[in-house]
PDB file with one MODEL, atoms N, CA, C and O in Angstrom:
MODEL        1
ATOM      1  N   MET A   1       1.101  -5.290  -6.218  1.00  0.00           N
ATOM      2  CA  MET A   1       1.093  -5.649  -5.059  1.00  0.00           C
ATOM      3  C   MET A   1       0.030  -6.432  -4.802  1.00  0.00           C
ATOM      4  O   MET A   1       0.027  -7.526  -4.236  1.00  0.00           O
ATOM      5  N   MET A   2      -1.385  -5.474  -5.494  1.00  0.00           N
ATOM      6  CA  MET A   2      -2.642  -6.265  -5.964  1.00  0.00           C
ATOM      7  C   MET A   2      -2.747  -7.538  -6.458  1.00  0.00           C
ATOM      8  O   MET A   2      -3.554  -8.409  -6.132  1.00  0.00           O
ATOM      9  N   SER A   3      -1.793  -7.582  -7.342  1.00  0.00           N
ATOM     10  CA  SER A   3      -2.279  -8.499  -8.502  1.00  0.00           C
ATOM     11  C   SER A   3      -1.487  -9.741  -7.553  1.00  0.00           C
ATOM     12  O   SER A   3      -2.088 -10.811  -7.454  1.00  0.00           O
ATOM     13  N   MET A   4      -0.311  -9.609  -6.950  1.00  0.00           N
ATOM     14  CA  MET A   4       0.813 -10.686  -5.683  1.00  0.00           C
ATOM     15  C   MET A   4      -0.669 -11.622  -4.916  1.00  0.00           C
ATOM     16  O   MET A   4      -0.859 -12.832  -5.038  1.00  0.00           O
ATOM     17  N   VAL A   5      -1.609 -10.585  -4.101  1.00  0.00           N
ATOM     18  CA  VAL A   5      -2.279 -10.718  -3.410  1.00  0.00           C
ATOM     19  C   VAL A   5      -3.350 -11.388  -3.890  1.00  0.00           C
ATOM     20  O   VAL A   5      -3.693 -12.473  -3.421  1.00  0.00           O
ATOM     21  N   GLY A   6      -3.895 -10.867  -4.751  1.00  0.00           N
ATOM     22  CA  GLY A   6      -5.083 -11.794  -5.334  1.00  0.00           C
ATOM     23  C   GLY A   6      -4.701 -12.738  -5.963  1.00  0.00           C
ATOM     24  O   GLY A   6      -5.679 -13.363  -6.373  1.00  0.00           O
ATOM     25  N   GLU A   7      -3.263 -13.426  -6.428  1.00  0.00           N
ATOM     26  CA  GLU A   7      -3.037 -14.030  -7.101  1.00  0.00           C
ATOM     27  C   GLU A   7      -3.059 -15.816  -5.796  1.00  0.00           C
ATOM     28  O   GLU A   7      -3.271 -17.004  -6.036  1.00  0.00           O
ATOM     29  N   ILE A   8      -2.664 -14.907  -4.292  1.00  0.00           N
ATOM     30  CA  ILE A   8      -2.585 -16.043  -3.648  1.00  0.00           C
ATOM     31  C   ILE A   8      -3.969 -16.741  -2.830  1.00  0.00           C
ATOM     32  O   ILE A   8      -4.122 -17.693  -2.065  1.00  0.00           O
ATOM     33  N   TYR A   9      -4.735 -15.857  -3.357  1.00  0.00           N
ATOM     34  CA  TYR A   9      -6.269 -15.915  -3.081  1.00  0.00           C
ATOM     35  C   TYR A   9      -6.800 -16.572  -3.791  1.00  0.00           C
ATOM     36  O   TYR A   9      -7.878 -16.973  -3.352  1.00  0.00           O
ATOM     37  N   GLY A  10      -6.408 -17.081  -5.271  1.00  0.00           N
ATOM     38  CA  GLY A  10      -6.921 -17.020  -6.310  1.00  0.00           C
ATOM     39  C   GLY A  10      -7.930 -16.421  -7.463  1.00  0.00           C
ATOM     40  O   GLY A  10      -8.794 -16.832  -8.237  1.00  0.00           O
ATOM     41  N   GLU A  11      -7.396 -15.409  -7.159  1.00  0.00           N
ATOM     42  CA  GLU A  11      -8.087 -14.309  -7.942  1.00  0.00           C
ATOM     43  C   GLU A  11      -7.238 -13.476  -9.048  1.00  0.00           C
ATOM     44  O   GLU A  11      -6.192 -12.828  -9.021  1.00  0.00           O
ATOM     45  N   SER A  12      -8.300 -13.847 -10.133  1.00  0.00           N
ATOM     46  CA  SER A  12      -7.148 -12.971 -11.144  1.00  0.00           C
ATOM     47  C   SER A  12      -7.227 -11.399 -11.482  1.00  0.00           C
ATOM     48  O   SER A  12      -7.656 -11.014 -12.569  1.00  0.00           O
ATOM     49  N   VAL A  13      -6.922 -10.788 -10.788  1.00  0.00           N
ATOM     50  CA  VAL A  13      -6.807  -9.186 -10.575  1.00  0.00           C
ATOM     51  C   VAL A  13      -6.492  -8.405 -12.324  1.00  0.00           C
ATOM     52  O   VAL A  13      -5.411  -8.314 -12.904  1.00  0.00           O
ATOM     53  N   GLY A  14      -7.917  -7.925 -12.814  1.00  0.00           N
ATOM     54  CA  GLY A  14      -7.553  -7.452 -13.858  1.00  0.00           C
ATOM     55  C   GLY A  14      -6.773  -6.251 -14.386  1.00  0.00           C
ATOM     56  O   GLY A  14      -6.319  -5.686 -13.391  1.00  0.00           O
ATOM     57  N   SER A  15      -6.442  -5.661 -15.388  1.00  0.00           N
ATOM     58  CA  SER A  15      -5.937  -4.546 -15.116  1.00  0.00           C
ATOM     59  C   SER A  15      -6.493  -3.256 -15.140  1.00  0.00           C
ATOM     60  O   SER A  15      -5.754  -2.272 -15.106  1.00  0.00           O
ATOM     61  N   VAL A  16      -7.765  -3.149 -15.195  1.00  0.00           N
ATOM     62  CA  VAL A  16      -8.361  -1.982 -15.177  1.00  0.00           C
ATOM     63  C   VAL A  16      -8.576  -1.712 -13.738  1.00  0.00           C
ATOM     64  O   VAL A  16      -8.487  -0.548 -13.346  1.00  0.00           O
ATOM     65  N   VAL A  17      -8.910  -2.873 -12.732  1.00  0.00           N
ATOM     66  CA  VAL A  17      -8.870  -2.926 -11.259  1.00  0.00           C
ATOM     67  C   VAL A  17      -7.247  -2.813 -10.682  1.00  0.00           C
ATOM     68  O   VAL A  17      -7.107  -2.440  -9.517  1.00  0.00           O
ATOM     69  N   THR A  18      -6.350  -3.050 -11.279  1.00  0.00           N
ATOM     70  CA  THR A  18      -4.850  -2.476 -10.752  1.00  0.00           C
ATOM     71  C   THR A  18      -4.631  -1.270 -11.042  1.00  0.00           C
ATOM     72  O   THR A  18      -4.171  -0.520 -10.180  1.00  0.00           O
ATOM     73  N   THR A  19      -4.928  -0.796 -12.390  1.00  0.00           N
ATOM     74  CA  THR A  19      -4.759   0.802 -12.917  1.00  0.00           C
ATOM     75  C   THR A  19      -5.592   1.911 -11.825  1.00  0.00           C
ATOM     76  O   THR A  19      -5.118   2.878 -11.229  1.00  0.00           O
ATOM     77  N   ALA A  20      -6.964   1.390 -11.816  1.00  0.00           N
ATOM     78  CA  ALA A  20      -7.938   2.136 -10.765  1.00  0.00           C
ATOM     79  C   ALA A  20      -7.038   2.186  -9.053  1.00  0.00           C
ATOM     80  O   ALA A  20      -6.837   3.192  -8.372  1.00  0.00           O
ATOM     81  N   ALA A  21      -6.753   1.152  -8.827  1.00  0.00           N
ATOM     82  CA  ALA A  21      -6.368   1.074  -7.330  1.00  0.00           C
ATOM     83  C   ALA A  21      -4.907   1.778  -7.464  1.00  0.00           C
ATOM     84  O   ALA A  21      -4.628   2.648  -6.640  1.00  0.00           O
ATOM     85  N   GLY A  22      -3.896   1.409  -8.545  1.00  0.00           N
ATOM     86  CA  GLY A  22      -2.862   2.580  -8.636  1.00  0.00           C
ATOM     87  C   GLY A  22      -3.147   3.903  -8.806  1.00  0.00           C
ATOM     88  O   GLY A  22      -2.343   4.816  -8.616  1.00  0.00           O
ATOM     89  N   GLY A  23      -4.123   4.004  -9.112  1.00  0.00           N
ATOM     90  CA  GLY A  23      -4.334   5.955  -9.140  1.00  0.00           C
ATOM     91  C   GLY A  23      -4.521   6.653  -8.001  1.00  0.00           C
ATOM     92  O   GLY A  23      -4.128   7.753  -7.611  1.00  0.00           O
ATOM     93  N   SER A  24      -5.333   5.631  -7.449  1.00  0.00           N
ATOM     94  CA  SER A  24      -5.845   6.193  -6.228  1.00  0.00           C
ATOM     95  C   SER A  24      -4.246   6.051  -5.263  1.00  0.00           C
ATOM     96  O   SER A  24      -3.593   7.030  -4.902  1.00  0.00           O
ATOM     97  N   PHE A  25      -3.977   5.012  -5.067  1.00  0.00           N
ATOM     98  CA  PHE A  25      -2.614   4.686  -4.465  1.00  0.00           C
ATOM     99  C   PHE A  25      -1.710   6.014  -4.987  1.00  0.00           C
ATOM    100  O   PHE A  25      -1.132   6.829  -4.267  1.00  0.00           O
ATOM    101  N   ALA A  26      -1.754   5.989  -6.083  1.00  0.00           N
ATOM    102  CA  ALA A  26      -0.442   7.387  -6.546  1.00  0.00           C
ATOM    103  C   ALA A  26      -1.068   8.890  -5.673  1.00  0.00           C
ATOM    104  O   ALA A  26      -0.468   9.767  -5.052  1.00  0.00           O
ATOM    105  N   ILE A  27      -2.125   8.736  -5.891  1.00  0.00           N
ATOM    106  CA  ILE A  27      -2.655  10.341  -5.051  1.00  0.00           C
ATOM    107  C   ILE A  27      -2.839  10.539  -3.540  1.00  0.00           C
ATOM    108  O   ILE A  27      -3.152  11.639  -3.084  1.00  0.00           O
ATOM    109  N   LEU A  28      -2.672   9.635  -2.898  1.00  0.00           N
ATOM    110  CA  LEU A  28      -2.613   9.116  -1.583  1.00  0.00           C
ATOM    111  C   LEU A  28      -0.926   9.293  -1.253  1.00  0.00           C
ATOM    112  O   LEU A  28      -0.510   9.875  -0.251  1.00  0.00           O
ATOM    113  N   GLY A  29       0.117   8.557  -2.497  1.00  0.00           N
ATOM    114  CA  GLY A  29       1.013   8.599  -2.165  1.00  0.00           C
ATOM    115  C   GLY A  29       1.654  10.304  -2.038  1.00  0.00           C
ATOM    116  O   GLY A  29       2.302  10.805  -1.120  1.00  0.00           O
ATOM    117  N   GLN A  30       1.193  10.899  -3.307  1.00  0.00           N
ATOM    118  CA  GLN A  30       1.510  12.504  -3.393  1.00  0.00           C
ATOM    119  C   GLN A  30       1.416  12.819  -2.576  1.00  0.00           C
ATOM    120  O   GLN A  30       2.442  13.306  -2.099  1.00  0.00           O
ATOM    121  N   GLY A  31      -0.110  12.835  -1.515  1.00  0.00           N
ATOM    122  CA  GLY A  31      -0.443  13.841  -0.609  1.00  0.00           C
ATOM    123  C   GLY A  31       0.402  13.325   0.746  1.00  0.00           C
ATOM    124  O   GLY A  31       0.588  14.302   1.471  1.00  0.00           O
ATOM    125  N   LEU A  32       0.976  12.094   1.320  1.00  0.00           N
ATOM    126  CA  LEU A  32       1.798  11.980   1.997  1.00  0.00           C
ATOM    127  C   LEU A  32       3.251  12.354   1.899  1.00  0.00           C
ATOM    128  O   LEU A  32       3.969  12.638   2.858  1.00  0.00           O
ATOM    129  N   LYS A  33       3.709  12.311   0.259  1.00  0.00           N
ATOM    130  CA  LYS A  33       4.970  12.732  -0.071  1.00  0.00           C
ATOM    131  C   LYS A  33       4.878  14.215   0.534  1.00  0.00           C
ATOM    132  O   LYS A  33       5.859  14.659   1.131  1.00  0.00           O
ATOM    133  N   PHE A  34       3.633  15.046   0.380  1.00  0.00           N
ATOM    134  CA  PHE A  34       3.554  16.646   0.456  1.00  0.00           C
ATOM    135  C   PHE A  34       3.682  17.049   2.271  1.00  0.00           C
ATOM    136  O   PHE A  34       4.254  18.048   2.707  1.00  0.00           O
ATOM    137  N   LEU A  35       3.237  16.362   2.813  1.00  0.00           N
ATOM    138  CA  LEU A  35       3.113  16.201   3.942  1.00  0.00           C
ATOM    139  C   LEU A  35       4.379  15.902   5.021  1.00  0.00           C
ATOM    140  O   LEU A  35       4.589  16.548   6.047  1.00  0.00           O
ATOM    141  N   ALA A  36       5.248  14.639   4.475  1.00  0.00           N
ATOM    142  CA  ALA A  36       6.453  14.754   4.927  1.00  0.00           C
ATOM    143  C   ALA A  36       7.487  15.726   4.162  1.00  0.00           C
ATOM    144  O   ALA A  36       8.430  16.223   4.777  1.00  0.00           O
ATOM    145  N   THR A  37       7.363  15.865   3.389  1.00  0.00           N
ATOM    146  CA  THR A  37       8.330  17.272   3.038  1.00  0.00           C
ATOM    147  C   THR A  37       8.241  18.368   3.541  1.00  0.00           C
ATOM    148  O   THR A  37       9.282  19.018   3.628  1.00  0.00           O
ATOM    149  N   ARG A  38       6.710  19.080   4.151  1.00  0.00           N
ATOM    150  CA  ARG A  38       6.775  19.868   5.024  1.00  0.00           C
ATOM    151  C   ARG A  38       7.314  19.790   6.278  1.00  0.00           C
ATOM    152  O   ARG A  38       7.965  20.675   6.834  1.00  0.00           O
ATOM    153  N   ALA A  39       6.860  18.061   6.977  1.00  0.00           N
ATOM    154  CA  ALA A  39       7.163  18.293   8.352  1.00  0.00           C
ATOM    155  C   ALA A  39       8.777  18.010   7.989  1.00  0.00           C
ATOM    156  O   ALA A  39       9.384  18.712   8.798  1.00  0.00           O
ATOM    157  N   VAL A  40       9.682  17.362   7.213  1.00  0.00           N
ATOM    158  CA  VAL A  40      10.729  17.467   7.526  1.00  0.00           C
ATOM    159  C   VAL A  40      11.469  19.153   7.190  1.00  0.00           C
ATOM    160  O   VAL A  40      12.680  19.212   7.402  1.00  0.00           O
ATOM    161  N   GLY A  41      10.936  20.167   6.804  1.00  0.00           N
ATOM    162  CA  GLY A  41      11.301  21.201   6.716  1.00  0.00           C
ATOM    163  C   GLY A  41      12.035  21.919   8.602  1.00  0.00           C
ATOM    164  O   GLY A  41      13.037  22.603   8.811  1.00  0.00           O
ATOM    165  N   PHE A  42      10.939  21.333   9.654  1.00  0.00           N
ATOM    166  CA  PHE A  42      10.652  21.705  10.705  1.00  0.00           C
ATOM    167  C   PHE A  42      12.076  20.710  11.538  1.00  0.00           C
ATOM    168  O   PHE A  42      12.712  20.964  12.561  1.00  0.00           O
ATOM    169  N   VAL A  43      12.161  19.653  10.657  1.00  0.00           N
ATOM    170  CA  VAL A  43      13.299  18.834  11.279  1.00  0.00           C
ATOM    171  C   VAL A  43      14.873  18.502  10.889  1.00  0.00           C
ATOM    172  O   VAL A  43      15.546  17.585  11.361  1.00  0.00           O
ATOM    173  N   PRO A  44      15.165  19.188  10.200  1.00  0.00           N
ATOM    174  CA  PRO A  44      16.517  18.889   8.953  1.00  0.00           C
ATOM    175  C   PRO A  44      17.541  17.838   9.336  1.00  0.00           C
ATOM    176  O   PRO A  44      18.048  17.143   8.456  1.00  0.00           O
ATOM    177  N   VAL A  45      17.851  17.699  10.560  1.00  0.00           N
ATOM    178  CA  VAL A  45      18.862  17.044  10.630  1.00  0.00           C
ATOM    179  C   VAL A  45      18.756  15.674  10.533  1.00  0.00           C
ATOM    180  O   VAL A  45      19.630  14.997   9.992  1.00  0.00           O
ATOM    181  N   ILE A  46      17.377  15.039  11.196  1.00  0.00           N
ATOM    182  CA  ILE A  46      16.542  13.437  10.950  1.00  0.00           C
ATOM    183  C   ILE A  46      15.732  13.717   9.469  1.00  0.00           C
ATOM    184  O   ILE A  46      15.510  12.714   8.791  1.00  0.00           O
ATOM    185  N   GLY A  47      15.424  14.624   9.107  1.00  0.00           N
ATOM    186  CA  GLY A  47      14.509  14.285   7.888  1.00  0.00           C
ATOM    187  C   GLY A  47      14.495  13.165   7.107  1.00  0.00           C
ATOM    188  O   GLY A  47      13.562  12.363   7.055  1.00  0.00           O
ATOM    189  N   PRO A  48      15.778  13.086   6.348  1.00  0.00           N
ATOM    190  CA  PRO A  48      15.771  11.578   5.789  1.00  0.00           C
ATOM    191  C   PRO A  48      15.100  10.294   6.201  1.00  0.00           C
ATOM    192  O   PRO A  48      14.516   9.433   5.544  1.00  0.00           O
ATOM    193  N   ALA A  49      15.388  10.441   7.639  1.00  0.00           N
ATOM    194  CA  ALA A  49      14.536   9.319   8.595  1.00  0.00           C
ATOM    195  C   ALA A  49      13.017   9.087   8.253  1.00  0.00           C
ATOM    196  O   ALA A  49      12.356   8.178   7.751  1.00  0.00           O
ATOM    197  N   ILE A  50      12.689  10.820   8.957  1.00  0.00           N
ATOM    198  CA  ILE A  50      11.373  11.031   8.710  1.00  0.00           C
ATOM    199  C   ILE A  50      10.680  10.552   7.333  1.00  0.00           C
ATOM    200  O   ILE A  50       9.502  10.201   7.286  1.00  0.00           O
ATOM    201  N   LYS A  51      11.527  10.576   6.239  1.00  0.00           N
ATOM    202  CA  LYS A  51      11.008  10.033   4.764  1.00  0.00           C
ATOM    203  C   LYS A  51      10.722   9.008   4.402  1.00  0.00           C
ATOM    204  O   LYS A  51       9.725   8.670   3.764  1.00  0.00           O
ATOM    205  N   MET A  52      11.837   8.216   4.891  1.00  0.00           N
ATOM    206  CA  MET A  52      11.677   6.994   4.753  1.00  0.00           C
ATOM    207  C   MET A  52      10.566   6.247   5.771  1.00  0.00           C
ATOM    208  O   MET A  52       9.722   5.408   5.457  1.00  0.00           O
ATOM    209  N   THR A  53      10.839   6.821   7.082  1.00  0.00           N
ATOM    210  CA  THR A  53       9.642   6.069   7.730  1.00  0.00           C
ATOM    211  C   THR A  53       7.860   5.982   7.305  1.00  0.00           C
ATOM    212  O   THR A  53       6.912   5.196   7.272  1.00  0.00           O
ATOM    213  N   ILE A  54       8.187   7.208   7.067  1.00  0.00           N
ATOM    214  CA  ILE A  54       6.567   7.586   6.321  1.00  0.00           C
ATOM    215  C   ILE A  54       6.471   6.927   5.455  1.00  0.00           C
ATOM    216  O   ILE A  54       5.354   6.411   5.423  1.00  0.00           O
ATOM    217  N   ALA A  55       7.432   6.493   4.248  1.00  0.00           N
ATOM    218  CA  ALA A  55       7.091   5.737   2.967  1.00  0.00           C
ATOM    219  C   ALA A  55       7.034   4.375   3.499  1.00  0.00           C
ATOM    220  O   ALA A  55       6.112   3.709   3.027  1.00  0.00           O
ATOM    221  N   GLY A  56       7.833   3.741   4.425  1.00  0.00           N
ATOM    222  CA  GLY A  56       7.610   2.606   4.822  1.00  0.00           C
ATOM    223  C   GLY A  56       6.227   1.886   5.760  1.00  0.00           C
ATOM    224  O   GLY A  56       5.766   0.746   5.717  1.00  0.00           O
ATOM    225  N   LEU A  57       5.920   2.811   6.396  1.00  0.00           N
ATOM    226  CA  LEU A  57       4.211   3.036   6.971  1.00  0.00           C
ATOM    227  C   LEU A  57       3.590   2.621   5.912  1.00  0.00           C
ATOM    228  O   LEU A  57       3.096   1.511   5.716  1.00  0.00           O
ATOM    229  N   THR A  58       3.634   3.882   4.966  1.00  0.00           N
ATOM    230  CA  THR A  58       2.485   3.579   3.558  1.00  0.00           C
ATOM    231  C   THR A  58       2.334   2.565   3.250  1.00  0.00           C
ATOM    232  O   THR A  58       1.344   1.872   3.482  1.00  0.00           O
ATOM    233  N   ILE A  59       3.491   2.216   2.540  1.00  0.00           N
ATOM    234  CA  ILE A  59       3.717   0.512   2.059  1.00  0.00           C
ATOM    235  C   ILE A  59       2.840  -0.358   2.732  1.00  0.00           C
ATOM    236  O   ILE A  59       1.843  -0.936   2.298  1.00  0.00           O
ATOM    237  N   GLU A  60       3.477  -0.376   4.137  1.00  0.00           N
ATOM    238  CA  GLU A  60       2.626  -1.234   4.891  1.00  0.00           C
ATOM    239  C   GLU A  60       1.094  -1.449   4.813  1.00  0.00           C
ATOM    240  O   GLU A  60       0.416  -2.431   4.509  1.00  0.00           O
ATOM    241  N   ALA A  61       0.650   0.380   5.365  1.00  0.00           N
ATOM    242  CA  ALA A  61      -0.648   0.267   5.705  1.00  0.00           C
ATOM    243  C   ALA A  61      -1.300   0.037   4.068  1.00  0.00           C
ATOM    244  O   ALA A  61      -2.514  -0.166   4.098  1.00  0.00           O
ATOM    245  N   ILE A  62      -0.689   0.038   2.662  1.00  0.00           N
ATOM    246  CA  ILE A  62      -1.403  -0.434   1.777  1.00  0.00           C
ATOM    247  C   ILE A  62      -1.727  -1.649   1.858  1.00  0.00           C
ATOM    248  O   ILE A  62      -2.852  -2.148   1.889  1.00  0.00           O
ATOM    249  N   GLY A  63      -0.479  -2.237   1.900  1.00  0.00           N
ATOM    250  CA  GLY A  63      -0.620  -3.943   1.912  1.00  0.00           C
ATOM    251  C   GLY A  63      -1.614  -4.664   2.704  1.00  0.00           C
ATOM    252  O   GLY A  63      -2.284  -5.573   2.213  1.00  0.00           O
ATOM    253  N   HIS A  64      -1.743  -4.231   4.077  1.00  0.00           N
ATOM    254  CA  HIS A  64      -2.637  -4.829   4.873  1.00  0.00           C
ATOM    255  C   HIS A  64      -3.983  -4.353   4.683  1.00  0.00           C
ATOM    256  O   HIS A  64      -4.829  -5.057   5.233  1.00  0.00           O
ATOM    257  N   GLY A  65      -4.525  -3.089   3.892  1.00  0.00           N
ATOM    258  CA  GLY A  65      -5.766  -2.887   3.071  1.00  0.00           C
ATOM    259  C   GLY A  65      -5.880  -3.717   2.331  1.00  0.00           C
ATOM    260  O   GLY A  65      -7.045  -4.112   2.287  1.00  0.00           O
ATOM    261  N   ILE A  66      -4.934  -4.444   1.393  1.00  0.00           N
ATOM    262  CA  ILE A  66      -4.940  -4.654   0.142  1.00  0.00           C
ATOM    263  C   ILE A  66      -5.680  -6.189   0.964  1.00  0.00           C
ATOM    264  O   ILE A  66      -6.840  -6.593   0.885  1.00  0.00           O
ATOM    265  N   VAL A  67      -4.628  -6.718   1.648  1.00  0.00           N
ATOM    266  CA  VAL A  67      -5.194  -8.252   2.389  1.00  0.00           C
ATOM    267  C   VAL A  67      -6.461  -8.526   2.871  1.00  0.00           C
ATOM    268  O   VAL A  67      -7.340  -9.366   2.675  1.00  0.00           O
ATOM    269  N   GLY A  68      -6.186  -7.066   3.907  1.00  0.00           N
ATOM    270  CA  GLY A  68      -7.952  -6.872   4.418  1.00  0.00           C
ATOM    271  C   GLY A  68      -9.318  -7.489   3.465  1.00  0.00           C
ATOM    272  O   GLY A  68     -10.303  -8.170   3.751  1.00  0.00           O
ATOM    273  N   HIS A  69      -8.924  -7.007   2.495  1.00  0.00           N
ATOM    274  CA  HIS A  69      -9.997  -6.633   1.331  1.00  0.00           C
ATOM    275  C   HIS A  69      -9.912  -7.972   0.567  1.00  0.00           C
ATOM    276  O   HIS A  69     -10.929  -8.125  -0.109  1.00  0.00           O
ATOM    277  N   PHE A  70      -9.047  -8.977   0.452  1.00  0.00           N
ATOM    278  CA  PHE A  70      -9.065 -10.301   0.074  1.00  0.00           C
ATOM    279  C   PHE A  70      -9.681 -11.156   0.793  1.00  0.00           C
ATOM    280  O   PHE A  70     -10.330 -12.105   0.351  1.00  0.00           O
ATOM    281  N   GLU A  71      -9.419 -10.703   2.664  1.00  0.00           N
ATOM    282  CA  GLU A  71      -9.817 -11.860   3.938  1.00  0.00           C
ATOM    283  C   GLU A  71     -11.811 -11.551   3.855  1.00  0.00           C
ATOM    284  O   GLU A  71     -12.818 -12.250   3.746  1.00  0.00           O
ATOM    285  N   ARG A  72     -11.549 -10.404   3.959  1.00  0.00           N
ATOM    286  CA  ARG A  72     -13.413 -10.157   3.681  1.00  0.00           C
ATOM    287  C   ARG A  72     -13.629 -10.627   3.226  1.00  0.00           C
ATOM    288  O   ARG A  72     -14.270 -11.533   3.758  1.00  0.00           O
ATOM    289  N   LYS A  73     -13.437 -10.753   1.550  1.00  0.00           N
ATOM    290  CA  LYS A  73     -13.750 -11.242   0.192  1.00  0.00           C
ATOM    291  C   LYS A  73     -13.929 -12.895   0.078  1.00  0.00           C
ATOM    292  O   LYS A  73     -14.849 -13.438  -0.533  1.00  0.00           O
ATOM    293  N   TYR A  74     -12.855 -13.588   0.792  1.00  0.00           N
ATOM    294  CA  TYR A  74     -12.819 -14.735   1.321  1.00  0.00           C
ATOM    295  C   TYR A  74     -12.542 -15.098   2.343  1.00  0.00           C
ATOM    296  O   TYR A  74     -11.365 -15.419   2.507  1.00  0.00           O
ATOM    297  N   PRO A  75     -13.488 -15.212   3.485  1.00  0.00           N
ATOM    298  CA  PRO A  75     -13.447 -15.592   4.578  1.00  0.00           C
ATOM    299  C   PRO A  75     -12.992 -17.051   4.946  1.00  0.00           C
ATOM    300  O   PRO A  75     -13.363 -18.027   4.294  1.00  0.00           O
ATOM    301  N   GLY A  76     -12.027 -17.146   6.214  1.00  0.00           N
ATOM    302  CA  GLY A  76     -11.745 -18.435   6.136  1.00  0.00           C
ATOM    303  C   GLY A  76     -10.783 -19.318   5.077  1.00  0.00           C
ATOM    304  O   GLY A  76     -10.889 -20.544   5.082  1.00  0.00           O
ATOM    305  N   LYS A  77      -9.943 -18.722   4.268  1.00  0.00           N
ATOM    306  CA  LYS A  77      -9.566 -18.990   2.988  1.00  0.00           C
ATOM    307  C   LYS A  77      -8.124 -18.796   4.053  1.00  0.00           C
ATOM    308  O   LYS A  77      -8.160 -18.067   5.043  1.00  0.00           O
ATOM    309  N   THR A  78      -7.109 -19.447   3.713  1.00  0.00           N
ATOM    310  CA  THR A  78      -5.738 -19.288   4.349  1.00  0.00           C
ATOM    311  C   THR A  78      -4.391 -19.706   3.585  1.00  0.00           C
ATOM    312  O   THR A  78      -4.265 -20.857   3.167  1.00  0.00           O
ATOM    313  N   PHE A  79      -3.590 -18.935   3.449  1.00  0.00           N
ATOM    314  CA  PHE A  79      -2.578 -19.365   2.276  1.00  0.00           C
ATOM    315  C   PHE A  79      -1.785 -20.345   2.415  1.00  0.00           C
ATOM    316  O   PHE A  79      -1.335 -20.362   3.560  1.00  0.00           O
ATOM    317  N   GLN A  80      -1.252 -21.500   1.519  1.00  0.00           N
ATOM    318  CA  GLN A  80      -1.040 -22.931   2.055  1.00  0.00           C
ATOM    319  C   GLN A  80       0.403 -22.624   0.942  1.00  0.00           C
ATOM    320  O   GLN A  80       0.321 -21.484   0.484  1.00  0.00           O
ATOM    321  N   LYS A  81       1.114 -23.056   0.657  1.00  0.00           N
ATOM    322  CA  LYS A  81       2.588 -23.223   0.342  1.00  0.00           C
ATOM    323  C   LYS A  81       1.730 -24.578  -0.540  1.00  0.00           C
ATOM    324  O   LYS A  81       0.921 -25.383  -0.079  1.00  0.00           O
ATOM    325  N   ALA A  82       2.170 -24.473  -1.698  1.00  0.00           N
ATOM    326  CA  ALA A  82       1.820 -25.843  -3.049  1.00  0.00           C
ATOM    327  C   ALA A  82       3.153 -26.848  -2.715  1.00  0.00           C
ATOM    328  O   ALA A  82       3.328 -27.878  -3.366  1.00  0.00           O
TER     329      ALA A  82
ENDMDL
END
């Protein structure tokens, strides 16, 4: 995701940066997965819906964080289709 958003802003994101960010996001994801699994134990009927909601919100938050990073780095630059 970070590479794709970086390309929109005209920046080539290197593999080292992508790997470092991916590791951080993997740790964050594992923590959220643990919390979701614990929460599902208390509500077994709608547990899968809770897990899907948490996964979707996590992906959304990571995407907003990446876009926010590039927007702060390149203020005023907007995405335009070629």
